[in-house]
C-alpha positions as CSV (number, residue, x, y, z in Angstrom):
1,M,18.0,-2.9,-19.8
2,A,19.4,-5.6,-17.9
3,K,22.0,-7.5,-20.6
4,G,24.2,-9.8,-20.5
5,S,24.9,-13.0,-17.9
6,I,24.3,-13.7,-14.4
7,H,27.6,-14.0,-12.2
8,I,26.2,-14.6,-8.6
9,S,25.5,-18.5,-8.1
10,V,22.1,-19.9,-8.2
11,D,22.2,-21.1,-5.0
12,E,23.1,-17.5,-3.6
13,Q,20.0,-16.0,-5.9
14,I,17.4,-18.6,-4.3
15,Q,18.8,-17.7,-0.7
16,Q,18.2,-14.0,-1.3
17,L,15.0,-13.8,-3.4
18,S,13.2,-16.3,-1.0
19,H,13.9,-14.4,2.4
20,G,10.6,-12.2,2.9
21,A,8.5,-14.3,-0.2
22,Q,5.3,-15.9,1.2
23,D,4.6,-18.6,-1.7
24,I,7.3,-19.6,-4.9
25,H,5.4,-21.9,-7.5
26,S,7.6,-23.4,-8.3
27,L,11.1,-23.4,-6.4
28,D,12.6,-26.1,-8.4
29,G,11.3,-24.4,-11.3
30,L,12.5,-21.1,-10.5
31,K,16.3,-22.7,-9.9
32,E,15.7,-23.9,-13.4
33,K,15.2,-20.4,-14.5
34,L,18.0,-19.2,-13.3
35,A,20.2,-21.4,-14.2
36,L,20.2,-20.4,-17.5
37,G,22.5,-17.8,-16.4
38,R,20.3,-14.7,-18.5
39,P,18.3,-11.9,-17.2
40,L,14.9,-13.0,-16.1
41,R,12.1,-10.6,-17.3
42,V,10.1,-10.3,-13.9
43,K,6.9,-8.9,-14.5
44,A,4.7,-6.9,-11.6
45,G,1.4,-5.5,-12.6
46,F,-0.1,-2.2,-10.7
47,D,-3.4,-0.9,-12.1
48,P,-3.6,3.0,-11.7
49,T,-7.2,3.1,-9.8
50,R,-5.4,6.0,-7.5
51,P,-2.7,8.2,-8.4
52,D,-1.1,6.9,-5.0
53,L,1.3,4.2,-4.4
54,H,1.7,3.8,-0.5
55,L,4.0,1.4,1.7
56,G,2.0,-1.9,0.8
57,H,3.3,-1.7,-2.9
58,V,6.5,-1.0,-1.5
59,V,6.8,-4.6,0.0
60,L,6.4,-5.8,-3.5
61,L,8.4,-3.0,-5.2
62,R,11.4,-4.3,-2.7
63,K,11.2,-8.2,-4.1
64,L,11.7,-6.4,-7.9
65,R,14.6,-4.6,-6.9
66,Q,16.2,-7.5,-5.3
67,F,16.3,-8.9,-8.5
68,Q,17.7,-6.2,-10.4
69,D,20.1,-6.0,-8.2
70,L,21.2,-9.4,-9.2
71,G,20.6,-8.5,-12.8
72,H,17.4,-9.2,-14.1
73,Q,15.5,-7.7,-15.8
74,V,11.9,-5.8,-13.5
75,V,9.1,-5.4,-17.0
76,F,6.8,-2.8,-14.6
77,L,3.0,-2.7,-15.8
78,V,0.7,-0.1,-15.4
79,G,-2.7,-1.8,-16.1
80,D,-4.0,1.4,-17.9
81,F,-6.8,-1.2,-19.5
82,T,-7.3,-3.7,-16.9
83,A,-8.3,-0.8,-14.5
84,Q,-11.8,-0.8,-16.3
85,I,-12.2,-4.2,-15.4
86,G,-11.3,-3.7,-11.4
87,D,-9.3,-6.7,-10.0
88,P,-11.8,-8.5,-8.0
89,S,-9.2,-10.0,-5.4
90,G,-10.2,-9.8,-2.1
91,R,-13.2,-7.7,-3.1
92,N,-16.9,-8.5,-1.6
93,S,-18.8,-6.3,-4.1
94,T,-18.1,-5.3,-7.5
95,R,-15.2,-2.7,-7.7
96,P,-16.5,1.0,-8.8
97,V,-15.1,1.5,-12.4
98,P,-12.3,4.8,-12.3
99,T,-13.1,7.1,-15.7
100,R,-10.7,7.1,-17.9
101,E,-9.3,10.5,-16.9
102,E,-8.2,9.0,-13.5
103,I,-7.0,6.4,-14.9
104,E,-4.8,8.3,-17.0
105,H,-3.4,10.2,-14.1
106,G,-2.8,7.4,-11.8
107,A,-0.8,5.9,-14.8
108,R,1.0,9.4,-15.1
109,T,2.1,9.1,-11.2
110,Y,2.7,5.6,-10.6
111,A,6.0,5.0,-12.4
112,E,7.6,8.1,-11.2
113,Q,6.7,7.1,-7.5
114,A,7.5,3.0,-8.1
115,F,11.5,4.9,-9.2
116,K,12.0,5.6,-5.8
117,V,12.4,1.8,-5.5
118,L,13.0,0.8,-8.4
119,D,16.2,1.2,-10.9
120,P,15.0,3.1,-13.5
121,E,17.8,1.7,-15.8
122,K,16.9,-1.9,-15.6
123,T,13.2,-1.2,-15.5
124,E,11.0,-1.9,-18.5
125,T,7.7,0.4,-18.3
126,V,4.8,-0.9,-20.4
127,H,0.9,-0.3,-20.3
128,N,-1.4,-3.4,-21.4
129,S,-3.8,-1.3,-23.3
130,T,-1.2,-1.7,-26.1
131,W,-2.0,-5.4,-26.4
132,L,-5.9,-5.7,-24.9
133,E,-7.1,-2.8,-26.6
134,A,-6.1,-4.3,-29.8
135,M,-7.8,-7.4,-28.9
136,N,-11.0,-8.1,-31.0
137,F,-14.7,-9.5,-29.9
138,S,-13.3,-13.1,-31.4
139,D,-10.0,-12.7,-29.5
140,V,-11.9,-12.6,-26.4
141,I,-14.0,-15.4,-27.1
142,R,-10.9,-17.5,-27.7
143,L,-8.9,-16.6,-24.3
144,A,-12.2,-17.2,-22.2
145,G,-12.4,-20.7,-23.8
146,K,-9.3,-21.4,-22.1
147,Y,-10.3,-21.1,-18.8
148,T,-13.6,-22.9,-17.2
149,L,-16.3,-21.3,-15.1
150,A,-15.8,-24.1,-12.3
151,R,-12.2,-23.1,-11.9
152,M,-12.9,-19.6,-12.0
153,M,-15.4,-20.4,-9.1
154,E,-12.3,-21.7,-7.1
155,R,-11.5,-18.5,-5.7
156,D,-12.3,-17.5,-2.3
157,D,-13.5,-13.9,-2.8
158,F,-15.8,-15.4,-5.8
159,Q,-16.9,-18.6,-3.5
160,N,-17.8,-16.1,-0.6
161,R,-20.2,-13.5,-2.9
162,F,-21.8,-16.3,-4.4
163,A,-22.8,-18.1,-1.3
164,Q,-23.8,-14.4,0.4
165,H,-25.7,-13.9,-2.7
166,Q,-24.0,-11.1,-3.6
167,S,-23.4,-9.8,-7.0
168,I,-20.4,-11.5,-9.4
169,S,-20.8,-9.6,-13.0
170,V,-19.1,-11.5,-16.0
171,H,-16.1,-9.0,-16.9
172,E,-14.8,-9.3,-13.2
173,L,-14.5,-13.8,-14.7
174,L,-12.2,-11.8,-17.5
175,Y,-10.1,-9.9,-14.7
176,P,-7.5,-12.9,-14.4
177,L,-7.9,-14.1,-17.9
178,A,-6.4,-10.3,-19.0
179,Q,-3.9,-10.4,-16.5
180,A,-2.5,-13.9,-17.6
181,Y,-2.2,-12.5,-21.4
182,D,-0.2,-9.7,-19.8
183,S,2.5,-12.6,-18.7
184,V,2.0,-13.9,-22.6
185,A,2.5,-10.4,-24.2
186,I,5.8,-9.7,-22.4
187,D,7.4,-13.6,-21.8
188,A,7.5,-13.0,-18.5
189,D,9.7,-15.4,-16.6
190,V,8.7,-14.3,-13.1
191,E,5.6,-12.6,-12.0
192,L,5.2,-11.3,-8.5
193,G,2.3,-10.2,-6.4
194,G,0.7,-10.0,-3.2
195,T,-0.7,-12.8,-1.4
196,D,-4.2,-11.9,-2.8
197,Q,-3.2,-12.1,-6.3
198,L,-1.8,-16.3,-5.8
199,F,-5.1,-17.1,-8.0
200,N,-4.6,-14.7,-10.9
201,L,-1.1,-15.5,-11.1
202,L,-1.2,-18.9,-11.5
203,V,-3.7,-18.5,-13.8
204,G,-0.9,-16.7,-15.6
205,R,0.9,-20.1,-15.6
206,E,-1.8,-21.8,-17.3
207,I,-2.7,-19.6,-20.2
208,M,1.2,-18.9,-20.7
209,R,1.2,-23.1,-21.0
210,D,-1.6,-22.7,-23.3
211,H,-0.1,-20.2,-25.5
212,G,2.9,-22.4,-26.3
213,K,5.2,-20.7,-23.6
214,A,7.4,-21.8,-21.1
215,P,5.1,-20.8,-17.6
216,Q,6.3,-18.3,-15.4
217,I,6.9,-18.5,-11.9
218,V,5.1,-17.3,-9.1
219,M,6.2,-15.1,-6.2
220,T,4.1,-13.5,-3.4
221,T,4.8,-10.7,-1.0
222,P,3.1,-10.8,1.9
223,I,0.2,-7.9,3.1
224,L,1.3,-5.2,4.7
225,E,-1.2,-4.4,7.3
226,G,-2.3,-0.7,7.5
227,T,-1.2,2.2,10.3
228,N,-4.4,1.0,12.6
229,A,-3.4,-2.7,13.0
230,R,-2.9,-3.8,16.4
231,E,-0.9,-7.0,18.0
232,E,-2.8,-9.4,20.3
233,N,-1.3,-12.5,21.5
234,G,1.6,-12.5,19.0
235,R,-0.5,-12.1,15.6
236,I,-1.0,-9.0,13.6
237,L,-5.0,-7.9,13.6
238,G,-6.1,-5.6,11.0
239,D,-7.0,-4.6,7.9
240,K,-4.5,-4.4,4.7
241,M,-3.2,-1.1,3.9
242,S,-5.5,0.8,1.5
243,K,-6.3,4.4,1.2
244,S,-9.9,4.0,0.8
245,L,-9.2,2.7,4.2
246,D,-7.6,5.7,5.5
247,N,-5.0,3.6,6.7
248,Y,-2.3,4.3,4.7
249,V,1.2,6.0,4.0
250,G,2.1,7.4,0.7
251,V,5.5,7.1,-0.9
252,A,4.5,11.0,-2.0
253,E,3.2,12.6,0.8
254,P,5.5,15.2,3.1
255,P,8.1,14.0,5.4
256,L,6.3,15.4,8.0
257,E,2.8,13.4,7.2
258,Q,4.9,10.5,6.5
259,F,6.9,10.2,9.9
260,G,3.8,11.0,11.8
261,K,1.9,8.2,10.5
262,L,4.6,5.9,11.2
263,M,4.8,7.1,14.6
264,S,1.2,6.1,14.9
265,I,1.8,3.0,14.5
266,A,1.6,0.5,17.4
267,D,4.6,-1.0,18.9
268,G,3.8,-4.6,18.4
269,V,3.0,-3.9,15.0
270,M,6.5,-2.1,14.2
271,W,8.2,-4.9,13.9
272,R,5.9,-6.4,11.0
273,Y,7.1,-2.7,9.2
274,Y,10.6,-3.6,9.9
275,D,10.7,-7.3,8.8
276,L,8.7,-5.8,5.4
277,L,10.2,-2.6,4.9
278,S,13.8,-2.1,6.2
279,V,17.0,-2.7,4.5
280,K,18.1,-3.3,8.0
281,N,19.2,-7.1,8.3
282,E,17.6,-9.8,10.2
283,A,20.5,-9.6,13.2
284,E,19.6,-5.6,13.6
285,V,16.6,-6.0,14.0
286,K,17.0,-8.9,16.4
287,A,19.0,-6.7,18.1
288,L,16.5,-3.8,18.5
289,K,13.9,-6.2,19.6
290,A,15.9,-7.7,22.2
291,K,17.0,-3.7,23.4
292,C,13.1,-3.3,23.8
293,S,12.5,-6.3,25.8
294,E,15.0,-5.2,28.8
295,G,13.4,-2.3,29.2
296,A,14.6,0.2,26.0
297,N,12.0,2.7,25.0
298,P,10.1,1.4,21.9
299,R,9.6,4.9,20.8
300,D,13.2,4.8,19.8
301,A,13.4,2.1,17.6
302,K,10.0,3.5,15.9
303,L,11.8,6.8,15.6
304,A,14.7,4.8,13.7
305,L,12.7,3.5,11.5
306,A,10.3,6.5,10.4
307,Q,13.7,8.3,9.8
308,E,15.1,5.4,7.5
309,L,11.6,5.2,5.7
310,V,11.6,9.0,5.4
311,A,15.0,9.3,4.2
312,H,14.6,7.0,1.6
313,F,11.6,8.4,0.0
314,H,13.3,12.0,0.4
315,S,16.3,12.8,2.0
316,E,18.6,12.5,5.1
317,S,18.0,16.1,6.1
318,A,14.3,15.5,5.3
319,A,13.9,12.7,7.6
320,R,16.3,14.5,10.4
321,D,14.1,17.6,10.2
322,A,10.5,15.5,10.3
323,Q,11.9,14.2,13.6
324,E,12.8,17.3,14.9
325,Q,9.4,18.7,14.0
326,W,7.0,15.5,15.3
327,I,9.4,15.8,18.6
328,A,8.2,19.6,19.3
329,Q,5.0,19.0,18.0
330,F,3.2,16.1,19.2
331,S,5.6,14.3,21.8
332,N,6.7,17.8,23.6
333,R,3.0,18.7,22.8
334,Q,4.0,22.3,21.1
335,V,1.7,23.9,19.0
336,P,2.9,23.5,15.4
337,E,4.0,27.1,13.9
338,S,1.4,26.8,11.3
339,M,-1.9,25.2,11.0
340,P,-5.3,25.3,8.6
341,E,-7.2,28.5,9.5
342,V,-11.0,27.5,9.5
343,T,-13.8,29.9,10.2
344,V,-17.3,28.3,10.9
345,P,-20.5,30.6,11.4
346,L,-22.4,29.9,14.9
347,E,-25.9,28.3,14.4
348,Q,-27.1,29.8,17.2
349,E,-26.4,32.9,19.1
350,A,-26.0,30.8,22.6
351,G,-22.8,29.3,20.9
352,M,-22.1,25.4,18.9
353,W,-21.2,22.4,20.8
354,L,-17.9,21.3,20.4
355,V,-18.7,18.1,18.7
356,R,-20.3,20.0,15.6
357,V,-17.6,22.3,15.6
358,L,-15.0,19.7,15.0
359,S,-17.0,18.2,12.2
360,K,-17.5,21.3,10.9
361,A,-13.9,22.6,11.0
362,G,-12.7,19.4,9.4
363,L,-11.2,17.8,12.1
364,A,-13.8,15.1,12.0
365,K,-15.8,13.0,10.0
366,S,-18.7,13.4,11.8
367,N,-20.8,14.9,15.0
368,A,-20.2,10.8,15.9
369,D,-16.2,10.8,15.3
370,A,-16.1,13.9,16.8
371,R,-17.9,12.9,20.2
372,R,-15.8,9.5,19.9
373,R,-12.5,11.6,19.7
374,V,-13.7,14.0,22.5
375,E,-14.6,10.9,25.1
376,Q,-11.0,9.1,23.9
377,G,-9.3,11.9,25.3
378,A,-8.1,13.3,22.1
379,V,-9.5,16.5,22.1
380,H,-7.7,19.4,23.2
381,V,-9.2,23.4,23.5
382,D,-6.3,25.8,23.7
383,G,-4.1,23.5,24.8
384,T,-6.4,22.4,27.5
385,K,-7.6,18.4,27.6
386,V,-11.9,18.6,27.1
387,S,-14.0,15.2,28.2
388,D,-17.2,16.2,27.8
389,P,-18.7,16.1,24.2
390,S,-21.7,18.6,25.6
391,L,-19.4,21.6,25.8
392,E,-20.6,24.7,24.2
393,L,-18.1,27.1,22.5
394,N,-18.8,31.0,22.3
395,A,-17.9,33.5,19.4
396,G,-14.1,33.7,19.3
397,T,-10.8,31.6,18.0
398,Y,-9.6,28.8,20.0
399,T,-6.5,26.5,18.9
400,L,-8.4,23.0,18.5
401,R,-6.2,19.4,18.5
402,A,-8.5,16.3,17.6
403,G,-6.1,13.9,17.6
404,K,-2.3,13.3,16.9
405,R,-1.5,14.9,13.6
406,A,-5.4,17.1,13.6
407,W,-4.7,20.6,14.4
408,A,-6.9,24.2,13.2
409,K,-7.3,27.5,14.3
410,V,-11.1,27.8,14.2
411,T,-12.8,31.1,14.4
412,L,-16.6,31.1,15.4
413,T,-18.6,33.8,14.0
414,P,-21.9,35.3,15.2
């Protein structure tokens, strides 16, 4: 637990904390809080709808760690109750409600993974079921009475869904109020969230004021785009990192898996990852960019980024091993020492179309996905690139590759 007083000046703290922040409501208010000279209670909430944190979460965790390094107290809030509601932020439909077992599993793993970034000694972990489950219906009515429907419908996502005649469940309207009450319950001085959380965080300021508490300072961090994003005319285009979109790098994934995913990001997107995730300072990143613009291979900068991040979540030796394996497997196109072995029964005596084999072997999500991979030149059969999706394979064993990391030894049986 952080105790005592803060010995770094307010101006120095503001300089560090504002770097990389998207919004601060308000900067003057943050200065006033910091001027108190005591450790601030800095809150961030994570709903355990899935069991894994990814690099998109790490952007926020890094900002929390900055507060810790300055001597402040982080409150890591596990939203085991609000996960049952489902955060409507950025959603174009009602979010499916996870089971209680899924929520409990996610809650157990979230804090453990978060401590790959946060300092456990300066982190207070709480679950919002502690106070939200204790509320009765009268409590909920009183809380709902502190905010108007008109204000709630100012949210962009609610406006868009309403305009497109898509359903908005009443319980979704309660989510920002429940999140706001979390801030009341833990006496938050500051709350952090992604830019898509800005509305919810600002509701927290109002609800705290209505409960006679000093309103929290709101700080948002940028949203990290997924591994399939692209750079176009100086802009990063693509969906945010999300496990449901399969464009994520999980903090608990094996080193080689992390390394391979990071090496798959586009060269132009790499600098976005440097800005949001690397511990290198602005001058160091600028120097790397200059080298690439002068003709250096951007792959070297990407290798350095992948090694830095893998080392952080695992170890220096694990990062070196992952780099060596990646170079051997994917840069030099060597066959991995181990790969899944799959047996696929032939559907007819004459053979089976390659696209069907890829789908059956789990190397493609569907026949259409397999065809696309073949047409894009991503499929190799026994080391030879294949461009004909109508190719048939007969009974036998084949080494198949369907992308940078998808390998399998497939045996076709009659």
